[in-house]
PyMOL Python script that loads the backbone (N, CA, C, O; Angstrom):
from pymol import cmd

cmd.read_pdbstr("""\
ATOM      1  N   UNK A   1      79.921 129.040  81.808  1.00  0.00           N
ATOM      2  CA  UNK A   1      78.750 128.954  83.151  1.00  0.00           C
ATOM      3  C   UNK A   1      79.168 127.366  83.591  1.00  0.00           C
ATOM      4  O   UNK A   1      79.428 126.789  82.536  1.00  0.00           O
ATOM      5  N   UNK A   2      79.310 126.572  84.567  1.00  0.00           N
ATOM      6  CA  UNK A   2      79.514 125.676  85.257  1.00  0.00           C
ATOM      7  C   UNK A   2      78.403 124.374  85.019  1.00  0.00           C
ATOM      8  O   UNK A   2      77.388 124.181  85.688  1.00  0.00           O
ATOM      9  N   UNK A   3      78.825 123.670  84.043  1.00  0.00           N
ATOM     10  CA  UNK A   3      77.718 122.815  83.810  1.00  0.00           C
ATOM     11  C   UNK A   3      77.310 121.628  85.118  1.00  0.00           C
ATOM     12  O   UNK A   3      77.641 120.659  84.435  1.00  0.00           O
ATOM     13  N   UNK A   4      77.045 121.255  85.887  1.00  0.00           N
ATOM     14  CA  UNK A   4      76.304 120.443  86.551  1.00  0.00           C
ATOM     15  C   UNK A   4      75.388 119.320  86.446  1.00  0.00           C
ATOM     16  O   UNK A   4      74.505 119.028  85.638  1.00  0.00           O
ATOM     17  N   UNK A   5      75.971 118.635  87.765  1.00  0.00           N
ATOM     18  CA  UNK A   5      75.088 116.584  87.170  1.00  0.00           C
ATOM     19  C   UNK A   5      74.001 116.822  88.330  1.00  0.00           C
ATOM     20  O   UNK A   5      74.373 117.592  89.216  1.00  0.00           O
ATOM     21  N   UNK A   6      72.707 116.273  88.457  1.00  0.00           N
ATOM     22  CA  UNK A   6      71.834 115.526  88.910  1.00  0.00           C
ATOM     23  C   UNK A   6      71.870 114.719  89.526  1.00  0.00           C
ATOM     24  O   UNK A   6      71.255 113.791  89.001  1.00  0.00           O
ATOM     25  N   UNK A   7      72.459 114.339  90.890  1.00  0.00           N
ATOM     26  CA  UNK A   7      72.291 112.231  91.225  1.00  0.00           C
ATOM     27  C   UNK A   7      71.312 112.161  92.404  1.00  0.00           C
ATOM     28  O   UNK A   7      70.848 113.109  93.037  1.00  0.00           O
ATOM     29  N   UNK A   8      71.089 110.838  92.574  1.00  0.00           N
ATOM     30  CA  UNK A   8      70.968 110.806  93.845  1.00  0.00           C
ATOM     31  C   UNK A   8      71.910 110.150  94.471  1.00  0.00           C
ATOM     32  O   UNK A   8      72.595 109.408  93.767  1.00  0.00           O
ATOM     33  N   UNK A   9      72.232 110.225  96.005  1.00  0.00           N
ATOM     34  CA  UNK A   9      73.102 109.287  96.508  1.00  0.00           C
ATOM     35  C   UNK A   9      72.053 108.413  97.432  1.00  0.00           C
ATOM     36  O   UNK A   9      70.904 108.750  97.717  1.00  0.00           O
ATOM     37  N   UNK A  10      72.759 107.165  97.843  1.00  0.00           N
ATOM     38  CA  UNK A  10      72.274 106.523  98.978  1.00  0.00           C
ATOM     39  C   UNK A  10      73.845 106.579  99.821  1.00  0.00           C
ATOM     40  O   UNK A  10      75.050 106.328  99.773  1.00  0.00           O
ATOM     41  N   UNK A  11      72.157 107.391 100.979  1.00  0.00           N
ATOM     42  CA  UNK A  11      73.952 106.677 102.494  1.00  0.00           C
ATOM     43  C   UNK A  11      72.800 106.340 103.522  1.00  0.00           C
ATOM     44  O   UNK A  11      71.609 106.582 103.326  1.00  0.00           O
ATOM     45  N   UNK A  12      73.395 105.677 104.776  1.00  0.00           N
ATOM     46  CA  UNK A  12      73.500 105.286 104.930  1.00  0.00           C
ATOM     47  C   UNK A  12      72.853 106.251 106.254  1.00  0.00           C
ATOM     48  O   UNK A  12      73.448 107.286 106.551  1.00  0.00           O
ATOM     49  N   UNK A  13      71.788 105.900 106.907  1.00  0.00           N
ATOM     50  CA  UNK A  13      71.407 107.378 108.169  1.00  0.00           C
ATOM     51  C   UNK A  13      72.119 107.997 108.306  1.00  0.00           C
ATOM     52  O   UNK A  13      72.166 109.186 107.990  1.00  0.00           O
ATOM     53  N   UNK A  14      73.148 107.134 108.999  1.00  0.00           N
ATOM     54  CA  UNK A  14      73.966 107.617 110.145  1.00  0.00           C
ATOM     55  C   UNK A  14      74.835 108.394 109.456  1.00  0.00           C
ATOM     56  O   UNK A  14      75.215 109.357 110.122  1.00  0.00           O
ATOM     57  N   UNK A  15      75.160 108.347 108.677  1.00  0.00           N
ATOM     58  CA  UNK A  15      76.618 109.535 108.239  1.00  0.00           C
ATOM     59  C   UNK A  15      75.700 109.500 107.074  1.00  0.00           C
ATOM     60  O   UNK A  15      75.920 108.375 106.626  1.00  0.00           O
ATOM     61  N   UNK A  16      74.620 110.158 106.151  1.00  0.00           N
ATOM     62  CA  UNK A  16      73.789 111.204 106.931  1.00  0.00           C
ATOM     63  C   UNK A  16      74.161 112.007 107.281  1.00  0.00           C
ATOM     64  O   UNK A  16      74.812 113.018 107.019  1.00  0.00           O
ATOM     65  N   UNK A  17      73.508 111.306 108.234  1.00  0.00           N
ATOM     66  CA  UNK A  17      73.770 113.231 110.073  1.00  0.00           C
ATOM     67  C   UNK A  17      74.929 113.301 110.015  1.00  0.00           C
ATOM     68  O   UNK A  17      75.274 114.475 109.875  1.00  0.00           O
ATOM     69  N   UNK A  18      75.589 112.749 110.045  1.00  0.00           N
ATOM     70  CA  UNK A  18      76.875 113.404 109.860  1.00  0.00           C
ATOM     71  C   UNK A  18      78.273 114.103 109.178  1.00  0.00           C
ATOM     72  O   UNK A  18      79.413 114.448 109.491  1.00  0.00           O
ATOM     73  N   UNK A  19      77.439 114.060 108.132  1.00  0.00           N
ATOM     74  CA  UNK A  19      77.561 114.419 106.630  1.00  0.00           C
ATOM     75  C   UNK A  19      77.217 116.235 106.872  1.00  0.00           C
ATOM     76  O   UNK A  19      77.896 117.229 106.613  1.00  0.00           O
ATOM     77  N   UNK A  20      75.407 116.007 107.677  1.00  0.00           N
ATOM     78  CA  UNK A  20      75.046 117.328 106.849  1.00  0.00           C
ATOM     79  C   UNK A  20      75.691 118.072 108.659  1.00  0.00           C
ATOM     80  O   UNK A  20      76.217 119.172 108.828  1.00  0.00           O
ATOM     81  N   UNK A  21      75.427 117.134 109.604  1.00  0.00           N
ATOM     82  CA  UNK A  21      76.162 117.983 111.115  1.00  0.00           C
ATOM     83  C   UNK A  21      77.418 118.563 110.339  1.00  0.00           C
ATOM     84  O   UNK A  21      77.278 119.768 110.132  1.00  0.00           O
ATOM     85  N   UNK A  22      78.337 118.159 109.963  1.00  0.00           N
ATOM     86  CA  UNK A  22      79.896 118.760 109.298  1.00  0.00           C
ATOM     87  C   UNK A  22      79.154 120.134 108.745  1.00  0.00           C
ATOM     88  O   UNK A  22      79.365 121.291 109.107  1.00  0.00           O
ATOM     89  N   UNK A  23      78.231 119.652 107.768  1.00  0.00           N
ATOM     90  CA  UNK A  23      78.621 120.716 106.750  1.00  0.00           C
ATOM     91  C   UNK A  23      78.444 121.755 106.914  1.00  0.00           C
ATOM     92  O   UNK A  23      78.849 122.769 106.345  1.00  0.00           O
ATOM     93  N   UNK A  24      77.107 121.386 108.620  1.00  0.00           N
ATOM     94  CA  UNK A  24      76.443 123.771 108.966  1.00  0.00           C
ATOM     95  C   UNK A  24      77.748 123.508 110.060  1.00  0.00           C
ATOM     96  O   UNK A  24      78.325 124.581 110.236  1.00  0.00           O
ATOM     97  N   UNK A  25      78.251 122.616 110.687  1.00  0.00           N
ATOM     98  CA  UNK A  25      79.833 123.451 110.913  1.00  0.00           C
ATOM     99  C   UNK A  25      80.646 124.212 110.223  1.00  0.00           C
ATOM    100  O   UNK A  25      81.092 125.359 110.184  1.00  0.00           O
ATOM    101  N   UNK A  26      80.681 123.480 109.839  1.00  0.00           N
ATOM    102  CA  UNK A  26      81.469 124.349 108.804  1.00  0.00           C
ATOM    103  C   UNK A  26      80.779 125.685 107.748  1.00  0.00           C
ATOM    104  O   UNK A  26      81.326 126.091 106.722  1.00  0.00           O
ATOM    105  N   UNK A  27      79.361 126.243 108.358  1.00  0.00           N
ATOM    106  CA  UNK A  27      78.701 127.007 107.046  1.00  0.00           C
ATOM    107  C   UNK A  27      78.865 126.750 105.908  1.00  0.00           C
ATOM    108  O   UNK A  27      79.260 127.551 105.061  1.00  0.00           O
ATOM    109  N   UNK A  28      78.346 124.604 105.570  1.00  0.00           N
ATOM    110  CA  UNK A  28      78.618 124.956 104.315  1.00  0.00           C
ATOM    111  C   UNK A  28      76.866 124.126 103.711  1.00  0.00           C
ATOM    112  O   UNK A  28      75.957 124.017 104.534  1.00  0.00           O
ATOM    113  N   UNK A  29      76.751 123.828 102.814  1.00  0.00           N
ATOM    114  CA  UNK A  29      76.113 122.454 101.878  1.00  0.00           C
ATOM    115  C   UNK A  29      76.557 121.585 102.579  1.00  0.00           C
ATOM    116  O   UNK A  29      77.608 121.464 103.207  1.00  0.00           O
ATOM    117  N   UNK A  30      75.435 120.797 102.400  1.00  0.00           N
ATOM    118  CA  UNK A  30      75.730 119.059 101.915  1.00  0.00           C
ATOM    119  C   UNK A  30      76.271 118.644 100.787  1.00  0.00           C
ATOM    120  O   UNK A  30      77.100 117.735 100.738  1.00  0.00           O
ATOM    121  N   UNK A  31      75.748 119.418  99.583  1.00  0.00           N
ATOM    122  CA  UNK A  31      76.984 119.307  98.323  1.00  0.00           C
ATOM    123  C   UNK A  31      77.685 119.937  98.522  1.00  0.00           C
ATOM    124  O   UNK A  31      78.602 119.237  98.953  1.00  0.00           O
ATOM    125  N   UNK A  32      78.080 121.229  98.527  1.00  0.00           N
ATOM    126  CA  UNK A  32      78.981 121.263  99.168  1.00  0.00           C
ATOM    127  C   UNK A  32      80.330 120.066  99.623  1.00  0.00           C
ATOM    128  O   UNK A  32      81.308 119.426  99.238  1.00  0.00           O
ATOM    129  N   UNK A  33      79.689 120.313 100.419  1.00  0.00           N
ATOM    130  CA  UNK A  33      80.389 119.643 101.665  1.00  0.00           C
ATOM    131  C   UNK A  33      80.740 117.581 101.232  1.00  0.00           C
ATOM    132  O   UNK A  33      80.849 116.699 102.084  1.00  0.00           O
ATOM    133  N   UNK A  34      80.791 117.475 100.353  1.00  0.00           N
ATOM    134  CA  UNK A  34      80.334 115.507  99.035  1.00  0.00           C
ATOM    135  C   UNK A  34      80.968 116.115  98.186  1.00  0.00           C
ATOM    136  O   UNK A  34      81.709 115.454  97.458  1.00  0.00           O
ATOM    137  N   UNK A  35      80.854 118.016  97.954  1.00  0.00           N
ATOM    138  CA  UNK A  35      82.123 117.639  96.536  1.00  0.00           C
ATOM    139  C   UNK A  35      83.297 118.159  97.204  1.00  0.00           C
ATOM    140  O   UNK A  35      84.335 118.485  96.629  1.00  0.00           O
ATOM    141  N   UNK A  36      83.170 118.195  97.921  1.00  0.00           N
ATOM    142  CA  UNK A  36      85.424 118.400  98.398  1.00  0.00           C
ATOM    143  C   UNK A  36      85.734 117.544  98.830  1.00  0.00           C
ATOM    144  O   UNK A  36      86.858 117.141  98.530  1.00  0.00           O
ATOM    145  N   UNK A  37      84.768 116.642  99.950  1.00  0.00           N
ATOM    146  CA  UNK A  37      84.918 115.279 100.548  1.00  0.00           C
ATOM    147  C   UNK A  37      85.618 114.225  98.222  1.00  0.00           C
ATOM    148  O   UNK A  37      86.656 113.563  98.187  1.00  0.00           O
ATOM    149  N   UNK A  38      85.135 114.334  97.485  1.00  0.00           N
ATOM    150  CA  UNK A  38      85.026 113.267  96.614  1.00  0.00           C
ATOM    151  C   UNK A  38      86.065 113.898  95.885  1.00  0.00           C
ATOM    152  O   UNK A  38      86.774 113.172  95.189  1.00  0.00           O
ATOM    153  N   UNK A  39      86.308 115.245  95.919  1.00  0.00           N
ATOM    154  CA  UNK A  39      87.427 115.617  94.751  1.00  0.00           C
ATOM    155  C   UNK A  39      88.219 115.756  95.816  1.00  0.00           C
ATOM    156  O   UNK A  39      89.155 116.449  95.416  1.00  0.00           O
ATOM    157  N   UNK A  40      88.567 115.214  98.175  1.00  0.00           N
ATOM    158  CA  UNK A  40      89.659 115.146  97.671  1.00  0.00           C
ATOM    159  C   UNK A  40      90.347 114.045  97.649  1.00  0.00           C
ATOM    160  O   UNK A  40      91.551 113.829  97.505  1.00  0.00           O
ATOM    161  N   UNK A  41      88.579 112.727  97.962  1.00  0.00           N
ATOM    162  CA  UNK A  41      88.849 111.038  97.397  1.00  0.00           C
ATOM    163  C   UNK A  41      90.186 111.099  96.928  1.00  0.00           C
ATOM    164  O   UNK A  41      91.316 110.850  97.349  1.00  0.00           O
ATOM    165  N   UNK A  42      89.288 111.790  95.246  1.00  0.00           N
ATOM    166  CA  UNK A  42      90.528 111.398  94.216  1.00  0.00           C
ATOM    167  C   UNK A  42      91.152 111.688  93.663  1.00  0.00           C
ATOM    168  O   UNK A  42      91.542 111.118  92.644  1.00  0.00           O
ATOM    169  N   UNK A  43      91.678 113.157  94.294  1.00  0.00           N
ATOM    170  CA  UNK A  43      93.214 113.630  94.630  1.00  0.00           C
ATOM    171  C   UNK A  43      94.191 112.431  95.013  1.00  0.00           C
ATOM    172  O   UNK A  43      95.107 111.924  94.365  1.00  0.00           O
ATOM    173  N   UNK A  44      93.798 112.209  96.011  1.00  0.00           N
ATOM    174  CA  UNK A  44      94.527 110.955  96.710  1.00  0.00           C
ATOM    175  C   UNK A  44      95.111 110.624  96.093  1.00  0.00           C
ATOM    176  O   UNK A  44      96.276 110.920  95.826  1.00  0.00           O
ATOM    177  N   UNK A  45      93.579 109.003  95.204  1.00  0.00           N
ATOM    178  CA  UNK A  45      93.832 108.039  94.517  1.00  0.00           C
ATOM    179  C   UNK A  45      94.593 108.490  93.402  1.00  0.00           C
ATOM    180  O   UNK A  45      95.323 107.671  92.845  1.00  0.00           O
ATOM    181  N   UNK A  46      94.547 109.497  93.046  1.00  0.00           N
ATOM    182  CA  UNK A  46      95.498 109.790  92.126  1.00  0.00           C
ATOM    183  C   UNK A  46      97.020 110.241  92.037  1.00  0.00           C
ATOM    184  O   UNK A  46      97.903 109.910  91.245  1.00  0.00           O
ATOM    185  N   UNK A  47      97.024 111.113  93.123  1.00  0.00           N
ATOM    186  CA  UNK A  47      98.061 110.808  93.963  1.00  0.00           C
ATOM    187  C   UNK A  47      99.503 109.248  94.590  1.00  0.00           C
ATOM    188  O   UNK A  47     100.659 109.210  95.009  1.00  0.00           O
ATOM    189  N   UNK A  48      98.222 108.128  94.206  1.00  0.00           N
ATOM    190  CA  UNK A  48      98.923 106.976  95.028  1.00  0.00           C
ATOM    191  C   UNK A  48      99.678 106.941  96.404  1.00  0.00           C
ATOM    192  O   UNK A  48     100.586 106.209  96.799  1.00  0.00           O
ATOM    193  N   UNK A  49      98.947 108.063  97.052  1.00  0.00           N
ATOM    194  CA  UNK A  49      98.896 107.826  99.203  1.00  0.00           C
ATOM    195  C   UNK A  49      98.812 107.112  98.990  1.00  0.00           C
ATOM    196  O   UNK A  49      98.033 106.568  98.207  1.00  0.00           O
ATOM    197  N   UNK A  50      99.818 106.662  99.776  1.00  0.00           N
ATOM    198  CA  UNK A  50     101.246 105.396  99.911  1.00  0.00           C
ATOM    199  C   UNK A  50     100.681 105.557 102.369  1.00  0.00           C
ATOM    200  O   UNK A  50     100.753 106.551 103.091  1.00  0.00           O
ATOM    201  N   UNK A  51     100.239 104.138 102.717  1.00  0.00           N
ATOM    202  CA  UNK A  51      99.497 104.326 103.917  1.00  0.00           C
ATOM    203  C   UNK A  51     100.694 105.264 104.404  1.00  0.00           C
ATOM    204  O   UNK A  51     101.620 105.636 103.684  1.00  0.00           O
ATOM    205  N   UNK A  52     100.408 105.770 106.554  1.00  0.00           N
ATOM    206  CA  UNK A  52     101.191 106.666 106.787  1.00  0.00           C
ATOM    207  C   UNK A  52     102.781 106.126 107.726  1.00  0.00           C
ATOM    208  O   UNK A  52     103.666 106.633 108.415  1.00  0.00           O
ATOM    209  N   UNK A  53     102.425 104.963 107.252  1.00  0.00           N
ATOM    210  CA  UNK A  53     104.041 103.886 107.460  1.00  0.00           C
ATOM    211  C   UNK A  53     103.923 102.326 107.018  1.00  0.00           C
ATOM    212  O   UNK A  53     103.082 101.466 106.759  1.00  0.00           O
ATOM    213  N   UNK A  54     104.605 102.426 107.061  1.00  0.00           N
ATOM    214  CA  UNK A  54     105.511 100.965 106.662  1.00  0.00           C
ATOM    215  C   UNK A  54     106.299  99.717 107.587  1.00  0.00           C
ATOM    216  O   UNK A  54     107.512  99.563 107.440  1.00  0.00           O
ATOM    217  N   UNK A  55     105.407  98.719 108.682  1.00  0.00           N
ATOM    218  CA  UNK A  55     105.752  98.303 109.352  1.00  0.00           C
ATOM    219  C   UNK A  55     107.087  97.304 109.176  1.00  0.00           C
ATOM    220  O   UNK A  55     106.800  96.234 108.638  1.00  0.00           O
ATOM    221  N   UNK A  56     108.604  97.483 109.566  1.00  0.00           N
ATOM    222  CA  UNK A  56     109.666  97.457 108.787  1.00  0.00           C
ATOM    223  C   UNK A  56     110.167  95.938 110.302  1.00  0.00           C
ATOM    224  O   UNK A  56     110.102  96.385 111.448  1.00  0.00           O
ATOM    225  N   UNK A  57     110.474  94.820 110.219  1.00  0.00           N
ATOM    226  CA  UNK A  57     111.653  94.264 111.454  1.00  0.00           C
ATOM    227  C   UNK A  57     112.863  94.726 111.338  1.00  0.00           C
ATOM    228  O   UNK A  57     113.445  95.195 110.360  1.00  0.00           O
ATOM    229  N   UNK A  58     113.465  94.421 113.274  1.00  0.00           N
ATOM    230  CA  UNK A  58     114.581  95.274 113.309  1.00  0.00           C
ATOM    231  C   UNK A  58     115.416  94.980 112.790  1.00  0.00           C
ATOM    232  O   UNK A  58     115.349  93.754 112.706  1.00  0.00           O
ATOM    233  N   UNK A  59     116.463  95.404 112.220  1.00  0.00           N
ATOM    234  CA  UNK A  59     117.665  94.897 111.731  1.00  0.00           C
ATOM    235  C   UNK A  59     117.840  92.862 110.703  1.00  0.00           C
ATOM    236  O   UNK A  59     118.738  92.023 110.641  1.00  0.00           O
ATOM    237  N   UNK A  60     116.132  92.986 110.022  1.00  0.00           N
ATOM    238  CA  UNK A  60     115.983  92.618 109.111  1.00  0.00           C
ATOM    239  C   UNK A  60     115.937  90.501 109.377  1.00  0.00           C
ATOM    240  O   UNK A  60     116.036  89.553 108.598  1.00  0.00           O
ATOM    241  N   UNK A  61     115.743  90.629 110.833  1.00  0.00           N
ATOM    242  CA  UNK A  61     115.260  89.153 111.861  1.00  0.00           C
ATOM    243  C   UNK A  61     114.176  88.940 110.828  1.00  0.00           C
ATOM    244  O   UNK A  61     114.406  88.417 109.738  1.00  0.00           O
ATOM    245  N   UNK A  62     112.930  89.384 111.232  1.00  0.00           N
ATOM    246  CA  UNK A  62     111.587  89.047 111.279  1.00  0.00           C
ATOM    247  C   UNK A  62     110.902  89.904 112.493  1.00  0.00           C
ATOM    248  O   UNK A  62     111.126  90.894 113.188  1.00  0.00           O
ATOM    249  N   UNK A  63     110.034  88.998 112.318  1.00  0.00           N
ATOM    250  CA  UNK A  63     109.039  88.733 113.493  1.00  0.00           C
ATOM    251  C   UNK A  63     109.822  88.124 114.583  1.00  0.00           C
ATOM    252  O   UNK A  63     110.436  87.076 114.384  1.00  0.00           O
ATOM    253  N   UNK A  64     109.838  88.916 116.097  1.00  0.00           N
ATOM    254  CA  UNK A  64     110.789  88.540 116.941  1.00  0.00           C
ATOM    255  C   UNK A  64     109.023  86.663 117.622  1.00  0.00           C
ATOM    256  O   UNK A  64     107.809  86.525 117.467  1.00  0.00           O
ATOM    257  N   UNK A  65     109.930  86.007 118.148  1.00  0.00           N
ATOM    258  CA  UNK A  65     109.390  84.638 118.547  1.00  0.00           C
ATOM    259  C   UNK A  65     108.489  85.625 119.705  1.00  0.00           C
ATOM    260  O   UNK A  65     108.511  86.616 120.435  1.00  0.00           O
ATOM    261  N   UNK A  66     107.516  84.178 119.082  1.00  0.00           N
ATOM    262  CA  UNK A  66     106.290  84.560 120.432  1.00  0.00           C
ATOM    263  C   UNK A  66     104.481  85.939 120.021  1.00  0.00           C
ATOM    264  O   UNK A  66     103.313  85.898 120.408  1.00  0.00           O
ATOM    265  N   UNK A  67     105.563  87.278 118.750  1.00  0.00           N
ATOM    266  CA  UNK A  67     104.832  88.602 118.753  1.00  0.00           C
ATOM    267  C   UNK A  67     104.441  87.917 117.347  1.00  0.00           C
ATOM    268  O   UNK A  67     105.110  87.482 116.410  1.00  0.00           O
ATOM    269  N   UNK A  68     102.555  88.049 117.712  1.00  0.00           N
ATOM    270  CA  UNK A  68     101.229  87.591 116.672  1.00  0.00           C
ATOM    271  C   UNK A  68     101.288  88.479 116.061  1.00  0.00           C
ATOM    272  O   UNK A  68     100.146  88.243 115.665  1.00  0.00           O
ATOM    273  N   UNK A  69     101.736  90.069 115.136  1.00  0.00           N
ATOM    274  CA  UNK A  69     101.016  91.279 115.052  1.00  0.00           C
ATOM    275  C   UNK A  69      99.493  91.223 114.380  1.00  0.00           C
ATOM    276  O   UNK A  69      98.607  92.008 114.719  1.00  0.00           O
ATOM    277  N   UNK A  70      99.364  90.468 113.654  1.00  0.00           N
ATOM    278  CA  UNK A  70      97.931  89.614 113.668  1.00  0.00           C
ATOM    279  C   UNK A  70      96.265  89.594 115.004  1.00  0.00           C
ATOM    280  O   UNK A  70      95.065  89.417 115.215  1.00  0.00           O
ATOM    281  N   UNK A  71      97.715  89.972 115.502  1.00  0.00           N
ATOM    282  CA  UNK A  71      96.112  89.291 117.055  1.00  0.00           C
ATOM    283  C   UNK A  71      96.832  90.594 118.053  1.00  0.00           C
ATOM    284  O   UNK A  71      98.029  90.697 118.318  1.00  0.00           O
ATOM    285  N   UNK A  72      95.743  91.501 118.491  1.00  0.00           N
ATOM    286  CA  UNK A  72      95.586  92.299 119.621  1.00  0.00           C
ATOM    287  C   UNK A  72      95.749  92.535 120.517  1.00  0.00           C
ATOM    288  O   UNK A  72      96.274  93.452 121.148  1.00  0.00           O
ATOM    289  N   UNK A  73      94.929  91.011 120.802  1.00  0.00           N
ATOM    290  CA  UNK A  73      94.899  89.924 122.397  1.00  0.00           C
ATOM    291  C   UNK A  73      96.213  89.774 122.339  1.00  0.00           C
ATOM    292  O   UNK A  73      96.771  89.932 123.425  1.00  0.00           O
ATOM    293  N   UNK A  74      96.827  89.546 121.528  1.00  0.00           N
ATOM    294  CA  UNK A  74      97.751  88.981 121.549  1.00  0.00           C
ATOM    295  C   UNK A  74      99.660  89.774 122.106  1.00  0.00           C
ATOM    296  O   UNK A  74     100.688  89.392 122.666  1.00  0.00           O
ATOM    297  N   UNK A  75      99.211  90.762 121.595  1.00  0.00           N
ATOM    298  CA  UNK A  75      99.876  92.356 121.237  1.00  0.00           C
ATOM    299  C   UNK A  75     100.222  92.304 123.078  1.00  0.00           C
ATOM    300  O   UNK A  75     101.171  91.976 123.789  1.00  0.00           O
ATOM    301  N   UNK A  76      98.500  92.967 123.318  1.00  0.00           N
ATOM    302  CA  UNK A  76      97.623  92.903 124.417  1.00  0.00           C
ATOM    303  C   UNK A  76      98.206  92.389 126.177  1.00  0.00           C
ATOM    304  O   UNK A  76      98.210  93.054 127.213  1.00  0.00           O
ATOM    305  N   UNK A  77      98.768  90.570 125.849  1.00  0.00           N
ATOM    306  CA  UNK A  77      99.022  89.571 126.427  1.00  0.00           C
ATOM    307  C   UNK A  77     100.727  89.987 127.536  1.00  0.00           C
ATOM    308  O   UNK A  77     101.118  90.108 128.698  1.00  0.00           O
ATOM    309  N   UNK A  78     101.413  90.082 125.402  1.00  0.00           N
ATOM    310  CA  UNK A  78     102.856  90.375 125.738  1.00  0.00           C
ATOM    311  C   UNK A  78     102.718  91.883 126.577  1.00  0.00           C
ATOM    312  O   UNK A  78     102.244  91.491 127.643  1.00  0.00           O
ATOM    313  N   UNK A  79     102.771  92.435 126.623  1.00  0.00           N
ATOM    314  CA  UNK A  79     102.244  94.229 127.550  1.00  0.00           C
ATOM    315  C   UNK A  79     101.612  93.323 128.837  1.00  0.00           C
ATOM    316  O   UNK A  79     102.448  92.909 129.641  1.00  0.00           O
ATOM    317  N   UNK A  80     100.896  93.155 128.961  1.00  0.00           N
ATOM    318  CA  UNK A  80     100.021  92.064 130.268  1.00  0.00           C
ATOM    319  C   UNK A  80     101.338  91.906 131.188  1.00  0.00           C
ATOM    320  O   UNK A  80     101.319  92.265 132.366  1.00  0.00           O
ATOM    321  N   UNK A  81     102.420  91.378 130.616  1.00  0.00           N
ATOM    322  CA  UNK A  81     102.813  90.388 130.831  1.00  0.00           C
ATOM    323  C   UNK A  81     104.632  91.050 131.279  1.00  0.00           C
ATOM    324  O   UNK A  81     105.547  90.504 131.895  1.00  0.00           O
ATOM    325  N   UNK A  82     104.550  92.087 130.784  1.00  0.00           N
ATOM    326  CA  UNK A  82     105.618  92.897 130.737  1.00  0.00           C
ATOM    327  C   UNK A  82     107.108  92.721 130.511  1.00  0.00           C
ATOM    328  O   UNK A  82     108.118  93.177 131.047  1.00  0.00           O
ATOM    329  N   UNK A  83     106.793  91.661 129.244  1.00  0.00           N
ATOM    330  CA  UNK A  83     107.661  91.062 128.131  1.00  0.00           C
ATOM    331  C   UNK A  83     109.172  92.242 128.113  1.00  0.00           C
ATOM    332  O   UNK A  83     108.733  93.391 128.140  1.00  0.00           O
ATOM    333  N   UNK A  84     110.115  92.237 128.091  1.00  0.00           N
ATOM    334  CA  UNK A  84     110.527  92.931 127.423  1.00  0.00           C
ATOM    335  C   UNK A  84     111.674  92.832 125.838  1.00  0.00           C
ATOM    336  O   UNK A  84     112.636  92.176 125.440  1.00  0.00           O
ATOM    337  N   UNK A  85     111.103  93.550 125.541  1.00  0.00           N
ATOM    338  CA  UNK A  85     110.861  93.412 123.821  1.00  0.00           C
ATOM    339  C   UNK A  85     112.266  93.527 122.989  1.00  0.00           C
ATOM    340  O   UNK A  85     112.321  93.693 121.771  1.00  0.00           O
ATOM    341  N   UNK A  86     113.340  93.414 123.825  1.00  0.00           N
ATOM    342  CA  UNK A  86     114.919  92.643 122.813  1.00  0.00           C
ATOM    343  C   UNK A  86     115.140  91.676 124.221  1.00  0.00           C
ATOM    344  O   UNK A  86     116.268  91.244 124.456  1.00  0.00           O
ATOM    345  N   UNK A  87     114.355  91.462 124.851  1.00  0.00           N
ATOM    346  CA  UNK A  87     115.224  89.319 125.459  1.00  0.00           C
ATOM    347  C   UNK A  87     114.353  88.933 124.567  1.00  0.00           C
ATOM    348  O   UNK A  87     115.208  88.240 124.016  1.00  0.00           O
ATOM    349  N   UNK A  88     113.306  88.729 123.841  1.00  0.00           N
ATOM    350  CA  UNK A  88     112.633  88.639 122.437  1.00  0.00           C
ATOM    351  C   UNK A  88     113.899  88.501 121.769  1.00  0.00           C
ATOM    352  O   UNK A  88     114.424  87.455 121.384  1.00  0.00           O
ATOM    353  N   UNK A  89     114.235  89.422 121.696  1.00  0.00           N
ATOM    354  CA  UNK A  89     115.303  89.119 119.448  1.00  0.00           C
ATOM    355  C   UNK A  89     116.645  87.757 119.990  1.00  0.00           C
ATOM    356  O   UNK A  89     117.427  87.297 119.159  1.00  0.00           O
TER     357      UNK A  89
END
""", "prot")
cmd.dss("prot")
cmd.show_as("cartoon", "prot")
cmd.util.cbc("prot")
cmd.orient("prot")
């Protein structure tokens, strides 16, 4: 027989609502939905999943002058200016 532990988890209302909706859409209970979500998260952690991509500079020259990768606004400015990325190398 499978042993189960009963516990209380405090979730923000909006998160619980989303979990409830998703579980219902899949025809599952909230418990089974959360159980699978936790199993998936633990498996990813144990597998040491890496980010989906890694940013590497072109040709090892580093970031191009004037490009601030930490600022979405600065990157948007470059795009709006129509800056030719290749000309900045």
